[in-house]
C-alpha positions as CSV (number, residue, x, y, z in Angstrom):
1,M,65.8,-26.9,4.5
2,D,66.7,-27.0,8.2
3,V,67.0,-23.7,10.1
4,H,67.3,-22.7,13.7
5,V,64.5,-20.0,13.7
6,A,61.8,-19.6,11.2
7,I,59.8,-16.3,11.3
8,I,56.4,-16.0,9.7
9,G,56.0,-12.4,8.6
10,A,58.4,-9.6,7.6
11,G,56.8,-6.6,9.4
12,F,58.0,-4.8,12.5
13,S,57.8,-7.9,14.7
14,G,59.6,-10.3,12.3
15,I,62.4,-7.9,11.3
16,G,62.9,-6.7,14.9
17,A,63.2,-10.3,16.1
18,A,65.6,-11.3,13.4
19,I,67.9,-8.3,14.2
20,R,67.9,-9.0,17.9
21,L,68.6,-12.7,17.4
22,Q,71.4,-11.9,15.1
23,Q,72.9,-9.5,17.6
24,Q,73.1,-12.4,20.0
25,G,74.8,-14.6,17.5
26,I,71.7,-16.5,16.4
27,T,72.1,-16.0,12.6
28,D,70.5,-19.2,11.2
29,V,67.2,-17.4,10.7
30,V,64.7,-17.2,7.8
31,L,61.8,-14.9,7.4
32,L,58.9,-16.4,5.4
33,E,56.8,-13.6,3.9
34,R,53.7,-14.3,1.8
35,A,53.8,-11.0,-0.1
36,S,56.2,-9.7,-2.7
37,A,57.8,-7.2,-0.4
38,L,58.5,-6.7,3.3
39,G,56.6,-4.3,5.5
40,G,53.5,-6.0,6.9
41,T,50.7,-3.7,7.7
42,W,52.7,-0.7,6.5
43,R,53.1,-2.3,3.1
44,D,49.5,-3.3,2.7
45,N,47.8,-0.2,4.0
46,D,48.8,2.4,1.4
47,Y,45.4,4.1,1.1
48,P,45.3,7.9,0.6
49,G,46.1,9.7,3.9
50,C,47.5,6.6,5.6
51,A,49.7,7.6,8.6
52,C,50.6,6.5,12.1
53,D,48.6,7.8,15.1
54,V,51.6,7.5,17.4
55,P,54.3,10.1,17.3
56,S,57.1,9.1,14.9
57,R,59.9,9.2,17.4
58,L,58.2,6.6,19.5
59,Y,57.0,4.5,16.6
60,S,60.4,3.1,15.7
61,F,62.9,0.6,17.1
62,S,64.8,1.7,20.2
63,F,68.0,0.4,18.7
64,A,67.4,2.1,15.3
65,Q,66.1,5.6,16.0
66,H,65.6,7.8,13.0
67,S,66.4,11.5,12.9
68,G,64.8,12.2,9.5
69,W,61.1,12.0,10.2
70,T,59.4,14.8,8.4
71,R,56.2,15.0,10.4
72,R,55.2,14.5,14.0
73,F,53.0,11.7,12.8
74,S,54.7,9.9,9.9
75,A,52.9,8.9,6.7
76,Q,52.9,5.4,5.5
77,P,55.5,5.8,2.8
78,E,58.0,7.1,5.4
79,I,57.4,4.3,7.8
80,L,57.7,1.6,5.1
81,A,60.9,3.3,3.9
82,Y,62.2,3.3,7.5
83,L,61.5,-0.4,7.9
84,T,63.0,-1.3,4.6
85,R,66.2,0.7,5.4
86,V,66.6,-0.9,8.9
87,A,66.2,-4.4,7.4
88,A,68.9,-3.6,4.9
89,E,71.3,-1.9,7.3
90,Y,71.2,-4.8,9.8
91,G,71.6,-7.4,7.1
92,I,68.1,-8.9,7.4
93,T,66.9,-8.4,3.8
94,P,68.8,-11.4,2.5
95,R,67.1,-13.6,5.1
96,I,63.6,-12.8,3.8
97,R,61.9,-15.3,1.5
98,L,59.2,-13.4,-0.4
99,G,56.2,-15.2,-1.9
100,H,56.3,-17.8,0.9
101,A,52.7,-18.0,2.2
102,L,52.4,-20.3,5.1
103,Q,50.3,-23.4,4.3
104,S,51.0,-25.5,7.5
105,A,53.3,-25.7,10.4
106,R,53.3,-28.9,12.5
107,W,55.4,-29.8,15.5
108,D,57.3,-33.1,14.9
109,D,57.9,-34.4,18.4
110,A,60.2,-37.2,17.3
111,A,62.5,-34.8,15.5
112,Q,61.7,-31.9,17.9
113,R,61.3,-29.6,15.0
114,W,58.6,-27.6,13.4
115,R,57.7,-28.9,9.9
116,I,56.8,-25.9,7.8
117,V,55.2,-25.9,4.4
118,T,54.9,-22.7,2.4
119,T,54.0,-21.9,-1.2
120,G,57.7,-21.3,-1.8
121,G,59.1,-24.5,-0.2
122,S,59.3,-26.5,3.0
123,Y,61.4,-25.9,6.1
124,A,62.3,-27.6,9.4
125,A,62.9,-25.2,12.2
126,R,63.7,-25.7,15.8
127,V,62.0,-22.4,16.8
128,L,58.9,-20.9,15.1
129,L,57.9,-17.3,15.5
130,L,54.4,-16.3,14.3
131,A,54.9,-12.6,13.6
132,T,51.9,-11.9,11.3
133,G,50.3,-9.2,13.6
134,A,46.7,-8.5,14.4
135,L,46.1,-6.2,11.4
136,S,47.1,-8.4,8.5
137,D,43.9,-9.8,7.3
138,A,40.9,-7.7,6.3
139,S,37.5,-8.1,7.9
140,V,34.9,-8.0,5.1
141,P,31.3,-7.6,6.3
142,T,28.5,-10.0,5.3
143,I,26.1,-7.7,3.5
144,E,23.2,-9.0,1.4
145,G,23.9,-8.4,-2.3
146,L,27.4,-7.1,-1.9
147,D,28.5,-9.5,-4.6
148,T,25.9,-8.1,-7.0
149,F,27.3,-4.6,-7.0
150,D,28.2,-3.6,-10.5
151,G,31.1,-1.3,-9.6
152,P,34.5,-1.6,-7.8
153,V,34.4,-2.9,-4.2
154,F,37.6,-3.0,-2.2
155,H,38.9,-2.9,1.4
156,S,41.0,0.0,2.6
157,S,44.0,-2.4,3.1
158,Q,43.7,-3.5,-0.5
159,W,43.3,-0.1,-2.1
160,Q,42.8,-0.1,-5.8
161,H,44.8,2.9,-6.9
162,D,43.8,2.3,-10.5
163,V,40.1,2.9,-9.7
164,P,39.4,6.6,-10.5
165,L,37.3,8.3,-7.7
166,A,37.2,11.9,-9.1
167,G,33.7,13.0,-9.7
168,R,32.2,9.6,-8.8
169,R,29.7,8.6,-6.1
170,V,31.7,6.7,-3.5
171,A,30.2,4.8,-0.6
172,V,32.4,4.3,2.5
173,V,31.4,1.6,4.9
174,G,32.9,2.0,8.4
175,T,34.2,4.8,10.5
176,G,37.3,3.3,12.1
177,A,41.0,4.4,12.2
178,S,41.5,3.9,8.5
179,A,38.3,5.7,7.4
180,I,39.0,8.8,9.3
181,Q,42.3,9.1,7.4
182,F,41.2,8.3,3.9
183,V,37.8,10.1,4.0
184,P,39.4,13.5,4.3
185,A,41.9,12.5,1.6
186,I,39.4,11.6,-1.0
187,Q,36.5,13.9,-0.1
188,P,37.7,16.9,-2.1
189,T,37.8,15.0,-5.4
190,V,34.8,12.7,-5.3
191,G,31.5,13.7,-6.8
192,H,29.6,12.6,-3.6
193,L,30.7,10.6,-0.6
194,T,28.2,8.6,1.5
195,L,29.6,7.5,4.8
196,F,27.7,4.6,6.3
197,Q,28.3,4.9,10.0
198,R,27.2,2.1,12.3
199,T,28.7,3.7,15.5
200,P,30.5,7.1,15.6
201,P,34.0,7.1,17.1
202,W,35.3,9.4,19.8
203,I,37.8,11.7,18.2
204,V,40.4,14.0,19.8
205,P,42.8,16.5,18.1
206,R,45.8,15.1,16.4
207,H,48.0,18.3,16.4
208,D,50.2,17.0,13.6
209,R,52.9,19.3,12.2
210,A,55.9,19.3,9.9
211,I,59.3,18.7,11.4
212,S,61.7,21.4,10.0
213,S,65.0,20.6,8.5
214,V,66.7,22.5,11.4
215,E,65.0,20.1,13.9
216,R,66.0,17.1,11.8
217,G,69.6,18.3,11.6
218,A,69.7,18.8,15.4
219,Y,68.5,15.3,16.1
220,A,71.1,13.9,13.7
221,A,73.9,15.9,15.4
222,L,72.7,15.3,18.9
223,P,71.4,11.7,19.3
224,G,71.0,12.4,23.1
225,A,68.5,15.0,22.4
226,Q,66.5,12.7,20.2
227,Q,66.6,10.1,23.0
228,A,65.4,12.6,25.5
229,V,62.5,13.7,23.3
230,R,61.6,10.0,22.8
231,A,61.6,9.4,26.5
232,A,59.4,12.5,27.1
233,I,56.9,11.3,24.5
234,Y,56.8,7.9,26.1
235,A,56.2,9.3,29.5
236,T,53.4,11.5,28.2
237,R,51.7,8.7,26.3
238,E,51.9,6.5,29.4
239,L,49.8,9.0,31.3
240,T,47.1,8.7,28.7
241,F,46.4,5.2,29.9
242,L,45.0,6.5,33.2
243,P,41.6,7.5,31.8
244,F,41.0,4.0,30.5
245,R,40.9,3.0,34.2
246,H,39.6,6.0,36.0
247,A,36.1,7.4,35.3
248,A,36.9,10.9,36.6
249,L,39.7,11.3,34.1
250,R,37.5,9.9,31.3
251,R,35.1,12.8,32.0
252,L,37.9,15.2,31.2
253,V,38.8,13.4,28.0
254,T,35.1,13.3,27.0
255,H,35.0,17.1,27.5
256,L,38.0,17.5,25.3
257,A,36.4,15.3,22.6
258,R,33.1,17.1,22.8
259,R,34.8,20.5,22.4
260,H,36.7,19.2,19.4
261,L,33.5,18.1,17.8
262,A,31.6,21.3,18.6
263,A,34.5,23.4,17.3
264,Q,34.5,21.6,13.9
265,V,30.8,20.8,13.3
266,A,28.4,23.7,13.5
267,D,25.3,21.9,12.4
268,P,23.5,20.5,15.5
269,A,21.9,17.7,13.6
270,L,25.2,16.4,12.2
271,R,26.9,17.0,15.5
272,A,24.3,14.8,17.2
273,R,24.8,12.1,14.5
274,L,28.5,12.1,15.2
275,T,28.3,12.0,19.0
276,P,28.9,8.5,20.5
277,D,26.5,7.0,23.0
278,Y,29.2,4.9,24.9
279,G,32.0,5.7,27.3
280,I,35.1,7.3,25.6
281,G,37.8,4.7,25.3
282,C,35.5,1.7,25.1
283,K,36.2,1.6,21.4
284,R,39.5,2.9,20.0
285,I,39.9,6.7,20.5
286,L,40.8,8.2,17.2
287,V,42.9,11.3,16.4
288,S,42.2,13.6,13.6
289,D,42.1,17.3,12.8
290,D,40.5,17.0,9.3
291,Y,37.8,14.2,9.6
292,Y,35.0,16.3,11.0
293,P,35.5,19.2,8.6
294,A,35.4,16.8,5.7
295,L,32.0,15.5,6.8
296,T,30.6,19.1,6.8
297,R,31.2,19.5,3.1
298,P,28.3,19.7,0.7
299,N,29.3,16.6,-1.2
300,V,29.2,14.4,1.9
301,T,26.3,12.5,3.5
302,V,26.6,10.7,6.8
303,E,24.1,7.8,7.0
304,P,23.7,6.3,10.5
305,S,21.0,3.8,9.5
306,A,22.1,0.2,9.0
307,I,22.8,-1.2,5.5
308,V,20.2,-3.8,4.7
309,R,21.2,-4.7,1.1
310,V,23.5,-3.7,-1.7
311,R,22.2,-3.8,-5.3
312,P,23.6,-2.7,-8.6
313,G,24.3,1.0,-8.4
314,A,22.8,1.6,-4.9
315,I,22.9,0.8,-1.2
316,D,19.6,0.5,0.8
317,T,19.4,1.3,4.5
318,A,17.0,0.3,7.3
319,N,15.3,3.7,7.3
320,G,14.1,3.1,3.7
321,A,16.6,5.3,2.0
322,S,18.5,4.3,-1.1
323,H,21.9,5.8,-1.8
324,P,23.3,5.8,-5.3
325,A,26.9,4.5,-5.5
326,E,29.5,3.8,-8.2
327,V,32.4,2.6,-5.9
328,I,32.3,1.0,-2.5
329,V,35.2,1.3,-0.1
330,L,35.2,-1.0,3.0
331,G,36.8,0.6,6.0
332,T,35.8,-2.3,8.2
333,G,39.0,-3.2,9.9
334,F,40.7,-6.5,10.6
335,R,40.4,-9.8,12.4
336,P,42.5,-9.5,15.6
337,T,40.5,-12.1,17.6
338,D,40.3,-14.6,14.7
339,P,43.8,-15.2,13.5
340,P,43.6,-16.7,10.1
341,L,46.7,-18.8,10.4
342,A,45.6,-20.4,13.7
343,P,44.1,-23.5,12.1
344,Y,47.3,-24.3,10.3
345,I,49.6,-24.2,13.3
346,V,49.5,-27.7,14.9
347,G,51.3,-28.4,18.2
348,R,51.6,-31.5,20.3
349,A,49.0,-34.2,20.0
350,G,47.7,-32.8,16.8
351,Q,46.0,-29.8,18.4
352,S,45.8,-26.7,16.2
353,L,46.2,-23.2,17.6
354,A,42.6,-22.5,16.5
355,T,41.4,-25.4,18.7
356,A,43.5,-24.2,21.6
357,W,42.0,-20.7,21.1
358,R,38.5,-21.9,20.5
359,Q,37.1,-20.2,23.6
360,T,39.4,-17.3,23.7
361,L,43.0,-16.3,22.8
362,T,45.4,-16.9,25.6
363,A,49.2,-17.1,26.1
364,Y,51.8,-17.1,28.8
365,N,53.3,-13.6,29.0
366,S,51.3,-12.9,25.8
367,T,54.1,-14.7,23.9
368,T,54.0,-18.6,24.3
369,V,51.2,-21.1,24.3
370,A,50.9,-24.3,26.3
371,G,50.9,-27.3,24.0
372,F,53.0,-25.6,21.4
373,P,56.7,-26.2,22.0
374,N,59.1,-23.5,20.8
375,L,56.3,-21.4,19.3
376,F,56.3,-17.7,19.9
377,V,53.6,-15.2,18.9
378,I,54.5,-11.5,18.6
379,P,52.4,-9.6,19.1
380,G,50.4,-12.1,21.1
381,P,47.1,-12.2,23.0
382,N,46.7,-9.2,25.3
383,A,49.7,-7.4,23.9
384,G,47.7,-4.8,22.1
385,L,47.4,-1.1,23.1
386,G,45.0,1.7,23.0
387,H,47.3,4.6,24.0
388,T,50.9,4.3,22.8
389,S,53.4,2.5,20.6
390,M,53.1,-1.1,19.7
391,I,56.8,-1.2,18.9
392,Y,57.5,-1.0,22.7
393,M,55.4,-4.0,23.3
394,I,57.0,-5.9,20.4
395,E,60.5,-5.2,21.6
396,S,59.5,-6.5,25.1
397,Q,58.3,-9.8,23.6
398,I,61.3,-10.1,21.4
399,T,63.5,-9.9,24.5
400,H,61.5,-12.8,26.0
401,L,62.0,-14.8,22.7
402,V,65.8,-14.2,22.7
403,R,66.2,-15.2,26.3
404,A,64.2,-18.3,25.8
405,V,66.3,-19.3,22.8
406,Q,69.5,-18.6,24.7
407,H,68.2,-20.8,27.6
408,L,67.7,-23.7,25.2
409,E,71.3,-23.3,23.9
410,R,72.9,-22.9,27.3
411,T,71.2,-26.0,28.8
412,G,71.3,-28.2,25.7
413,A,67.5,-28.7,25.9
414,A,65.5,-29.2,22.8
415,A,62.1,-27.5,23.5
416,L,60.2,-25.5,25.9
417,E,56.6,-24.5,26.4
418,P,54.7,-22.7,29.2
419,R,53.3,-24.8,32.0
420,P,49.5,-24.7,31.8
421,D,49.2,-23.3,35.4
422,A,51.7,-20.5,34.7
423,Q,49.7,-19.6,31.6
424,A,46.4,-19.7,33.5
425,A,47.9,-17.5,36.2
426,Y,49.0,-14.9,33.7
427,V,45.6,-14.8,32.0
428,A,43.9,-14.5,35.4
429,H,46.2,-11.6,36.2
430,V,45.3,-9.9,32.9
431,D,41.6,-10.5,33.3
432,A,41.5,-9.2,36.9
433,K,43.3,-6.0,35.7
434,M,40.9,-5.7,32.8
435,Q,37.7,-5.6,34.8
436,A,38.3,-2.1,36.0
437,T,38.8,-0.7,32.5
438,V,36.4,1.2,30.2
439,W,36.9,-1.6,27.7
440,M,34.7,-3.8,29.9
441,Q,32.5,-1.2,31.4
442,G,32.0,1.4,28.6
443,G,28.8,0.0,27.2
444,C,30.0,-0.8,23.7
445,A,30.8,-3.9,21.6
446,S,34.3,-3.3,20.3
447,W,36.7,-5.3,18.1
448,Y,38.8,-5.7,21.3
449,L,36.4,-8.4,22.5
450,D,36.3,-11.9,21.1
451,H,33.2,-14.0,20.6
452,S,33.3,-15.1,24.3
453,G,33.1,-11.4,25.4
454,R,36.6,-11.5,26.8
455,N,39.1,-8.7,25.9
456,S,41.9,-10.9,24.5
457,T,43.4,-8.0,22.5
458,L,44.6,-5.3,24.9
459,W,47.1,-5.0,27.8
460,P,45.2,-3.5,30.7
461,D,48.0,-1.6,32.4
462,F,51.1,0.6,31.9
463,T,53.4,-0.7,29.2
464,W,56.5,-0.5,31.5
465,R,54.7,-3.1,33.7
466,F,54.3,-5.3,30.6
467,R,58.0,-5.0,29.8
468,R,59.1,-5.7,33.4
469,R,57.1,-8.9,33.4
470,V,57.3,-10.1,29.8
471,S,60.9,-9.4,29.0
472,Q,62.0,-11.8,31.8
473,F,62.5,-15.5,31.1
474,Q,61.5,-17.6,34.1
475,A,62.5,-21.1,33.4
476,A,60.4,-22.4,36.3
477,D,57.3,-21.4,34.4
478,Y,58.2,-23.6,31.5
479,V,58.2,-27.3,30.7
480,I,61.7,-28.0,29.4
481,A,62.1,-31.0,27.2
482,P,65.6,-32.7,26.8
483,R,66.9,-33.6,23.4
484,H,65.9,-37.0,22.1
485,A,68.7,-39.4,21.4
486,G,69.8,-39.0,17.8
487,A,68.0,-35.7,17.4
488,P,69.8,-32.9,15.5
489,S,72.4,-31.0,17.5
490,S,71.8,-27.5,18.7
491,H,73.1,-24.3,17.1
492,P,75.6,-22.9,19.6
493,V,75.4,-19.2,20.5
494,P,77.7,-17.1,22.6
495,S,77.0,-17.2,26.3
């Protein structure tokens, strides 16, 4: 099947891109989704307590704002319902092909098309968008004997809801953004919860609250008011970037986090165990009002010693302790610096994306990659955030994609890819900005860093600067290839 644009993934990035392309008259689009439903990370992560840590009004498309959020920080079912509704309302649902896991995508230079093979069929596409996100594949730790455990073992993004936890001994491995949500949710019902903590996170208050029906009605009746609130939230969240760059402001945030810990954990020994030894912000700052109180309950043990082995019915740690367990839940995060599909995306000269990213993940404007014609990655390298909504970044990249596709149509060209020097200049700019941030100076080893030690995950500046730069399409920064004689014609779009 020949299509204009093939999108891999039907989460926020894929659905948002399909809508924006459609609005510009580019309707020959297909979304290839490996799962049995749309939603991406908000489909997969349905663990107890799952919710967004960005205010609801900002964590939504700018062109499809929602007045019906019921909480300041929306829970997973509401976000998934929102995304499902938006896809339907904008006519994207019929373009989604479920059960189509990508097996390979190879650039055919003679035909100037991407040859795509999925478990549900094969496609040829002029433009390929990789919209699988950074939080789509679980990171499962290598622990001696894990495969010998005689009870259920599952990752938080693959929650086994049919496994009863009430009254059982549950071991939780990891203390990241997922664990601080599901630990308070399951703690009241389990028999005993042992939390294996390698490194404690810095946590600040969440201040979540319900949004009343009166407020929701006002937003529905006065869209301008909702827009104003969204703008105010955006401006406030932008200010929270400053501590990542300025040590004096980090000291203020550190004081806030320490006060939050002291107010919720009275036991000095437990409080010491939960106090990080690295600069705040070096790892992701987490937000919670109920995580610390859950850890103070009598049925919870916080174990800071490293796991050395798992055996049937127990987990042994480096301090010589043995902790009985009936269920193991892995809250060990994802693989943002090791994209699982990269080996199967093959560009010019037979080079895979994994080979191109062997040293570190790089892209021009975080969106396109030299050597890979008509390939777009959303969100791409250095498009991640530690302080505000990823939807803002995604929409900025989508604008770049749309303008690039429009350029191809206006000029009659067949393909484009970034010039290597333009890509190198962008990466150098990002790296120079990155050096002054706590992510490089905070004294921790975070998942933001790849195996080379480079932060290839985050954007090291205000997001409005990302948008100002990335949403533009500068043809001079691209190698533009003319259409080969006899190659398929283009798909005209309105000028």
